[in-house]
Residue, then its C-alpha position, 0 to 999 in steps of 0.5 A: m202335516l203330510g197328506m196325499v190328494s189324488q196321489r200327489p203329496i201335500h204339506a200343510v202347516v198348521a197352528k193350534d190354539a191350546e186354549t180353544q183347541t182350534v186348529f188353523v191352516v197357515t199354508a198348504y203346498e205341494p213339496d218340490e221333489n228335488l228338495w224332499q226325500a222320496d217319502f216327502k217327510a224329510r228334506k234332502n241335504v242340498 
């Protein structure tokens, strides 16, 4: 998932338990602009 916090991009990796409909946050991080396209939705071919 991609979100913006104070105009900074944040990626969150989540998992969903289909049986209970519970969503778990696995990790969240600020993506490296050298590794991601300008919209932070796709990785660059490095």
